[in-house]
VMD Tcl script that draws the C-alpha trace (Angstrom):
set ca {
  {205.98 82.67 80.29}
  {204.76 85.70 78.38}
  {207.77 85.53 76.02}
  {207.16 81.81 75.40}
  {203.50 82.50 74.57}
  {204.53 85.26 72.14}
  {207.05 82.98 70.44}
  {204.45 80.22 70.14}
  {201.98 82.66 68.62}
  {204.60 83.86 66.12}
  {205.40 80.27 65.13}
  {201.71 79.52 64.53}
  {201.27 82.67 62.46}
  {204.32 81.84 60.36}
  {203.02 78.33 59.73}
  {199.63 79.78 58.73}
  {201.33 82.21 56.31}
  {203.39 79.41 54.75}
  {200.33 77.15 54.49}
  {198.26 79.90 52.86}
  {200.92 80.82 50.29}
  {201.71 77.14 49.63}
  {198.01 76.41 49.00}
  {197.51 79.42 46.71}
  {200.62 78.60 44.69}
  {199.51 75.01 44.11}
  {195.93 76.08 43.32}
  {197.14 78.30 40.48}
  {196.29 76.86 37.05}
  {198.98 75.56 34.75}
  {202.12 73.48 35.13}
  {205.46 75.19 35.80}
  {207.13 72.46 33.72}
  {205.48 73.85 30.59}
  {206.91 77.28 31.35}
  {210.49 76.13 31.98}
  {210.69 73.21 29.52}
  {208.49 74.63 26.78}
  {205.26 73.30 25.32}
  {207.21 70.81 23.20}
  {208.59 68.92 26.22}
  {207.98 65.18 26.27}
  {206.12 63.40 29.06}
  {209.44 61.93 30.24}
  {211.01 65.39 30.48}
  {208.00 66.74 32.40}
  {208.09 63.75 34.77}
  {211.82 64.25 35.34}
  {211.25 67.94 36.08}
  {208.48 67.10 38.58}
  {210.71 64.54 40.30}
  {213.68 66.91 40.45}
  {211.54 69.65 42.06}
  {209.69 67.23 44.35}
  {206.38 68.03 42.68}
  {205.50 64.35 42.17}
  {205.07 63.77 45.91}
  {201.74 64.19 47.75}
  {200.97 67.78 48.76}
  {201.02 67.09 52.55}
  {204.48 65.56 52.18}
  {205.64 68.55 50.13}
  {204.29 70.94 52.77}
  {205.97 69.28 55.75}
  {209.21 68.96 53.79}
  {208.97 72.68 53.15}
  {208.45 73.37 56.86}
  {211.53 71.32 57.76}
  {213.58 73.26 55.24}
  {212.35 76.62 56.53}
  {213.21 75.64 60.12}
  {216.81 75.03 59.02}
  {216.99 78.29 57.07}
  {216.78 76.56 53.68}
  {214.33 78.46 51.47}
  {214.90 76.20 48.49}
  {216.18 76.93 44.99}
  {214.49 79.34 42.60}
  {213.13 77.76 39.44}
  {213.76 80.87 37.36}
  {217.12 82.04 38.76}
  {218.56 78.56 39.41}
  {220.13 79.76 42.66}
  {219.24 79.60 46.37}
  {216.23 81.75 47.25}
  {217.96 83.12 50.35}
  {220.78 84.48 48.16}
  {218.30 86.21 45.83}
  {216.41 87.75 48.75}
  {219.64 88.94 50.39}
  {220.47 90.78 47.15}
  {217.03 92.40 46.77}
  {216.01 93.03 50.39}
  {218.31 96.04 51.04}
  {216.69 97.95 48.15}
  {213.20 97.34 49.55}
  {214.20 98.25 53.09}
  {215.79 101.44 51.75}
  {212.60 102.32 49.86}
  {210.38 101.53 52.85}
  {212.57 103.55 55.22}
  {212.56 106.56 52.90}
  {208.81 106.33 52.27}
  {208.06 105.91 55.96}
  {210.35 108.76 56.94}
  {208.51 111.01 54.50}
  {205.11 109.81 55.76}
  {205.97 110.32 59.44}
  {207.63 113.70 58.91}
  {204.92 115.19 56.72}
  {202.00 113.45 58.44}
  {202.96 114.23 62.03}
  {204.05 117.74 61.08}
  {200.74 118.46 59.34}
  {198.79 117.02 62.28}
  {200.67 119.19 64.78}
  {200.09 122.32 62.70}
  {196.39 121.52 62.33}
  {195.98 120.95 66.07}
  {197.97 124.05 66.93}
  {195.63 126.07 64.70}
  {192.44 124.31 65.73}
  {189.11 125.88 64.82}
  {190.77 127.74 61.95}
  {190.90 127.13 58.18}
  {194.29 125.49 58.70}
  {192.70 122.61 60.65}
  {190.06 122.22 57.93}
  {192.71 122.08 55.21}
  {194.67 119.40 57.10}
  {191.53 117.30 57.63}
  {190.39 117.51 54.01}
  {193.83 117.04 52.48}
  {194.71 114.06 54.68}
  {191.40 112.39 53.85}
  {191.85 112.89 50.11}
  {195.44 111.61 50.15}
  {194.59 108.59 52.29}
  {191.77 107.59 49.92}
  {194.10 107.23 46.91}
  {195.42 103.72 46.06}
  {199.17 103.31 45.77}
  {199.09 102.61 42.04}
  {197.18 105.85 41.38}
  {199.64 107.84 43.50}
  {202.56 106.11 41.81}
  {201.31 106.88 38.31}
  {200.60 110.51 39.24}
  {204.09 110.94 40.72}
  {205.63 109.28 37.66}
  {203.76 111.53 35.22}
  {204.36 114.72 37.22}
  {208.07 113.99 37.61}
  {208.65 113.18 33.95}
  {206.65 116.26 32.88}
  {207.90 118.93 35.28}
  {211.17 117.46 36.56}
  {212.83 115.89 33.52}
  {216.23 116.02 35.25}
  {215.01 113.69 38.02}
  {215.68 109.99 37.26}
  {212.56 107.97 37.89}
  {213.03 104.40 36.65}
  {215.42 101.90 38.20}
  {218.08 102.40 40.84}
  {220.98 103.83 38.86}
  {224.11 102.47 37.24}
  {225.80 99.60 39.05}
  {229.31 100.57 37.89}
  {229.42 103.81 39.90}
  {231.45 103.95 43.09}
  {231.64 106.07 46.24}
  {229.60 109.22 46.71}
  {228.62 109.27 43.04}
  {226.80 105.98 43.51}
  {225.12 107.26 46.70}
  {223.93 110.41 44.94}
  {222.55 108.43 42.01}
  {220.62 106.06 44.28}
  {219.20 108.97 46.31}
  {217.97 110.71 43.16}
  {216.34 107.51 41.89}
  {214.82 106.96 45.35}
  {212.90 110.27 45.47}
  {210.07 109.29 43.12}
  {209.19 105.83 44.52}
  {209.65 107.04 48.13}
  {207.16 109.88 47.54}
  {204.68 107.51 45.89}
  {204.96 105.04 48.77}
  {204.85 107.63 51.53}
  {202.11 110.01 50.39}
  {199.15 107.78 51.31}
  {200.74 106.89 54.66}
  {201.28 110.60 55.34}
  {197.52 111.12 55.10}
  {196.95 108.44 57.72}
  {199.42 109.92 60.19}
  {198.24 113.47 59.61}
  {194.67 112.48 60.50}
  {195.75 110.37 63.49}
  {198.09 113.05 64.85}
  {195.48 115.76 64.44}
  {192.80 113.75 66.29}
  {195.14 112.63 69.07}
  {196.60 116.11 69.54}
  {193.17 117.76 69.74}
  {192.11 115.20 72.33}
  {195.30 115.68 74.36}
  {195.08 119.47 74.27}
  {191.68 119.32 75.95}
  {192.85 117.16 78.86}
  {193.02 118.45 82.44}
  {196.80 118.14 82.68}
  {197.18 120.50 79.67}
  {194.89 123.03 81.37}
  {197.04 122.71 84.50}
  {200.22 123.33 82.53}
  {198.70 126.41 80.92}
  {197.67 127.69 84.36}
  {201.22 127.08 85.61}
  {202.55 129.40 82.91}
  {204.09 126.92 80.50}
  {204.43 128.24 76.95}
  {201.98 126.97 74.33}
  {204.86 125.76 72.20}
  {206.17 123.56 75.04}
  {202.70 122.24 75.85}
  {202.04 121.28 72.23}
  {205.46 119.93 71.25}
  {206.35 118.19 74.51}
  {203.37 117.17 76.61}
  {200.55 116.82 74.07}
  {202.77 115.38 71.33}
  {204.12 112.65 73.60}
  {200.61 111.30 74.18}
  {199.70 111.79 70.52}
  {202.64 109.59 69.47}
  {201.33 106.55 71.36}
  {198.57 105.56 68.87}
  {200.94 106.32 65.98}
  {203.58 103.95 67.32}
  {200.89 101.31 67.83}
  {199.92 101.47 64.16}
  {203.49 101.24 62.86}
  {203.52 97.45 63.22}
  {200.13 97.24 61.52}
  {201.11 99.61 58.71}
  {204.31 97.72 57.91}
  {202.38 94.90 56.21}
  {200.52 97.44 54.06}
  {203.84 99.13 53.35}
  {205.20 95.86 51.98}
  {202.08 95.52 49.81}
  {202.50 99.09 48.61}
  {206.17 98.40 47.88}
  {205.18 95.65 45.43}
  {203.10 98.09 43.37}
  {205.59 100.94 43.70}
  {208.57 98.82 42.70}
  {206.77 97.55 39.62}
  {205.77 101.09 38.53}
  {209.26 102.54 39.06}
  {211.23 99.37 38.17}
  {212.84 99.48 41.61}
  {214.90 96.25 42.05}
  {213.57 95.06 45.40}
  {211.49 92.38 47.06}
  {208.21 93.74 45.65}
  {209.47 93.43 42.10}
  {210.81 89.98 42.99}
  {207.34 88.83 44.13}
  {205.82 90.13 40.90}
  {208.41 88.32 38.78}
  {208.02 85.16 40.85}
  {204.26 85.09 40.25}
  {204.74 85.63 36.50}
  {207.34 82.83 36.40}
  {205.33 80.42 38.59}
  {208.41 80.22 40.81}
  {206.90 78.56 43.90}
  {210.08 78.38 46.04}
  {210.79 82.07 45.40}
  {207.22 83.18 46.17}
  {207.01 81.16 49.39}
  {210.49 82.23 50.49}
  {209.80 85.93 49.97}
  {206.48 85.82 51.85}
  {208.13 83.88 54.67}
  {210.88 86.49 55.08}
  {208.35 89.34 54.87}
  {206.23 87.67 57.58}
  {209.27 87.24 59.85}
  {210.31 90.87 59.39}
  {206.76 92.08 60.07}
  {206.55 90.10 63.32}
  {209.94 91.36 64.49}
  {208.85 94.94 63.80}
  {205.64 94.31 65.78}
  {207.72 93.14 68.73}
  {209.95 96.22 68.47}
  {206.84 98.41 68.31}
  {205.49 96.89 71.53}
  {208.82 97.51 73.26}
  {208.92 101.17 72.18}
  {205.28 101.62 73.25}
  {206.06 100.20 76.68}
  {209.02 102.55 77.05}
  {206.85 105.58 76.20}
  {203.95 104.46 78.39}
  {205.13 102.27 81.33}
  {201.53 101.37 82.15}
  {201.59 98.97 79.18}
  {204.19 96.80 80.90}
  {201.85 96.56 83.86}
  {199.15 95.05 81.67}
  {196.97 98.06 80.99}
  {197.14 99.75 77.60}
  {196.93 103.48 78.13}
  {194.28 105.67 76.69}
  {195.73 107.43 73.67}
  {195.11 110.81 75.30}
  {195.65 110.00 78.94}
  {198.00 112.04 81.12}
  {201.05 109.89 80.38}
  {203.22 112.91 79.81}
  {202.35 115.11 82.72}
  {205.95 115.54 83.69}
}
mol new
graphics top color blue
foreach p $ca { graphics top sphere $p radius 0.5 }
foreach p [lrange $ca 0 end-1] q [lrange $ca 1 end] { graphics top cylinder $p $q radius 0.2 }
display resetview
């Protein structure tokens, strides 16, 4: 029953996303026929283009036709690329997932690490530095961070490739090394702001956990401070972080659009940007649909991981972020 309700909710959210993107695309000024046929196209050529693309039908009919196609896995044909949208996305999606994974890995590693260090050294200048630095980093928009990383890398690290993804004719480990080097800049730009979020969250959650009664009991029992911080307190501190992963993924996709444009990274974000410039409605709708599906699946996975870390969630009560869930 609960699974059926979740699936129904996901279906409604997907339909809302498709409806929103469909409406915005058709509200945009201009006629795609002028872009693809040229301003010198005759009325007959424009009419033939509209009929071929189904643009001469009423909007409600176009929308429900689109829904039927999406239900069968047909995302349509791109106006600009003249090939199925699903094929284009399958070519570009791995690059975006690679960038997001690298950026998120950097954010989690640096953010959680900084939060742990700040909590471990609470009431010292170290905690103050972590608080101030995380706040400053979090306040910076992705495009500012991206430009700063781009300028700093080209100025002080001229050997580091920044633009693109590397040569496509390389094979084996040489290709892997080239991609990794090209990935460093955009991954840093995408992950820095997220690192500020997780540093602040980890610091707050760790300080709260370290003041709980079960931590005092462990100290009285003779447990080492290292074990208390890294095992018992950290386990509770991870709960709110895991909860926000599903929420942050949508912002990570948005940040990927900006980052991929700045660094010419050939992924989904760049594809959305090009689709908007080209008034490619099937491509825009298809990309947003896939992104929405991926985001929902990640949210489901996040809930599962949260329930595994805190069994009280599966019993219907979301645990307090600093409760004694890790007393043993």
